[in-house]
C-alpha positions in Angstrom: -55.2 22.5 6.9 -51.5 22.7 7.9 -51.9 19.7 10.0 -53.5 17.7 7.2 -50.7 18.6 4.7 -48.1 17.6 7.4 -49.8 14.3 8.0 -50.0 13.6 4.2 -46.3 14.5 3.8 -45.3 12.3 6.8 -47.3 9.4 5.5 -45.8 9.8 2.0 -42.2 9.9 3.4 -42.9 6.9 5.7 -44.5 4.9 2.8 -41.5 5.7 0.6 -39.0 4.6 3.1 -40.8 1.4 3.8 -40.9 0.6 0.1 -37.2 1.3 -0.3 -36.4 -0.9 2.7 -38.5 -3.7 1.3 -36.8 -3.3 -2.1 -33.4 -3.3 -0.5 -34.2 -6.5 1.4 -35.0 -8.3 -1.8 -31.8 -7.4 -3.5 -29.3 -10.2 -4.1 -25.8 -8.9 -3.3 -22.5 -10.8 -3.8 -18.9 -10.0 -3.0 -15.6 -10.9 -4.7 -12.1 -10.4 -3.4 -10.6 -9.1 -6.6 -7.1 -8.9 -5.2 -7.4 -12.4 -3.7 -8.7 -13.8 -7.0 -5.9 -12.1 -8.9 -3.2 -13.5 -6.6 -4.7 -17.0 -6.7 -4.8 -17.3 -10.4 -2.2 -19.5 -12.1 -2.1 -16.9 -15.0 -0.6 -14.3 -12.6 2.4 -16.5 -12.0 2.7 -17.3 -15.7 2.7 -13.6 -16.4 5.6 -13.0 -14.0 7.6 -15.8 -15.5 7.0 -14.5 -19.1 8.0 -11.0 -18.2 11.2 -12.3 -16.5 12.0 -14.3 -19.6 11.2 -11.4 -21.9 13.7 -9.1 -20.0 16.2 -11.8 -19.0 19.1 -10.5 -21.1 18.7 -7.0 -19.8 18.4 -8.1 -16.2 21.5 -10.2 -16.6 23.4 -7.3 -18.0 22.4 -5.1 -15.1 23.4 -7.9 -12.7 26.8 -8.1 -14.4 27.2 -4.3 -14.0 26.3 -4.6 -10.3 29.0 -7.3 -9.9 31.6 -5.2 -11.8 30.8 -2.1 -9.7 31.1 -4.1 -6.5 34.4 -5.7 -7.7 36.0 -2.3 -8.5 34.8 -0.8 -5.2 36.4 -3.6 -3.3 39.5 -3.3 -5.4 39.6 0.5 -4.7 39.3 -0.1 -0.9 41.7 -3.0 -0.9 44.5 -1.5 -3.1 44.1 2.2 -2.4 47.3 2.3 -0.3 49.4 0.7 -3.0 47.9 2.4 -6.1 49.6 5.2 -7.9 47.7 8.4 -8.6 47.2 7.4 -12.2 45.8 4.0 -11.3 43.5 5.5 -8.7 42.2 8.0 -11.3 41.7 5.3 -13.9 39.8 3.2 -11.3 37.6 6.2 -10.3 36.9 6.9 -14.0 36.0 3.2 -14.5 33.6 3.3 -11.5 32.0 6.5 -12.7 31.5 5.0 -16.2 30.1 1.8 -14.8 27.7 3.7 -12.5 26.5 5.9 -15.3 26.0 2.9 -17.5 24.1 1.1 -14.7 21.9 4.1 -14.0 21.2 4.6 -17.7 20.0 1.0 -18.1 18.3 0.4 -14.8 15.6 3.1 -14.8 14.4 2.4 -18.4 14.3 -1.3 -17.7 12.3 -0.8 -14.6 9.9 1.3 -16.5 9.6 -1.2 -19.3 9.0 -4.1 -16.9 6.4 -2.0 -14.9 4.6 -1.1 -18.2 4.5 -4.8 -19.3 3.2 -5.8 -15.9 0.5 -3.3 -16.0 -0.6 -4.4 -19.5 -0.7 -8.0 -18.5 -2.4 -7.2 -15.2 -5.1 -5.1 -16.9 -5.8 -8.0 -19.3 -6.2 -10.4 -16.4 -8.4 -7.9 -14.5 -10.5 -7.6 -17.6 -11.0 -11.4 -17.6 -11.9 -11.3 -13.9 -14.4 -8.5 -14.6 -16.0 -10.4 -17.5 -16.3 -13.5 -15.3 -17.8 -11.6 -12.4 -20.4 -10.1 -14.8 -21.1 -13.5 -16.2 -21.7 -15.1 -12.8 -23.8 -12.1 -11.6 -25.9 -12.3 -14.7 -26.3 -16.1 -14.6 -27.1 -16.2 -10.8 -29.2 -13.0 -11.0 -27.2 -10.9 -8.6 -28.4 -7.3 -8.3 -25.0 -6.1 -7.2 -21.5 -7.5 -6.7 -19.1 -5.6 -4.4 -15.4 -5.8 -4.0 -14.9 -7.8 -0.7 -12.1 -5.4 0.4 -14.7 -2.7 0.6 -17.2 -4.8 2.7 -16.8 -4.4 6.4 -19.5 -6.9 7.5 -21.3 -9.7 5.6 -23.9 -11.9 7.3 -24.1 -14.6 4.6 -20.7 -16.0 3.6 -22.5 -17.8 0.8 -22.6 -14.7 -1.3 -18.8 -14.6 -1.7 -18.2 -15.4 -5.3 -14.4 -15.4 -5.2 -14.0 -19.2 -5.5 -16.4 -19.3 -8.5 -14.4 -16.6 -10.2 -11.1 -18.3 -9.5 -12.4 -21.6 -10.9 -13.8 -20.0 -14.1 -10.8 -17.7 -14.9 -8.3 -20.5 -14.1 -9.9 -22.5 -17.0 -9.2 -19.7 -19.5 -5.9 -20.0 -21.2 
């Protein structure tokens, strides 16, 4: 009796594994290099240009502060021997003020730029995801994986990256 139940159990496990292997063999799997697609899109470059233009005045102000700080540091080094104590103190106060102003403007600007980049990046990634879903549905893919997570792929024809780039590039 024990031998019979072991035989039945073994046959059931063997049958199940064979069915799952057959089912797996019939699946249609595609891959997309999401990072590669993102970097190849013309919209990504446009986003960077738009963000630069949006924060242009603030970036110029920070650049001006950097130049002023550099100028006053050079002046301090160059003229230190000939400056009076009062002039040296005024120059140090000016440098401290400029550095504080620089630090107070740089960090918030970096945060704003980073936030805008993330917003725009997420919008573009949403378009990429919609396009991948559309292609997978149309071409009846069972699964689409990120190409960066795939170690080996026998059939290069299942790489959908080019199709995704072509379709997303057409979207304005």
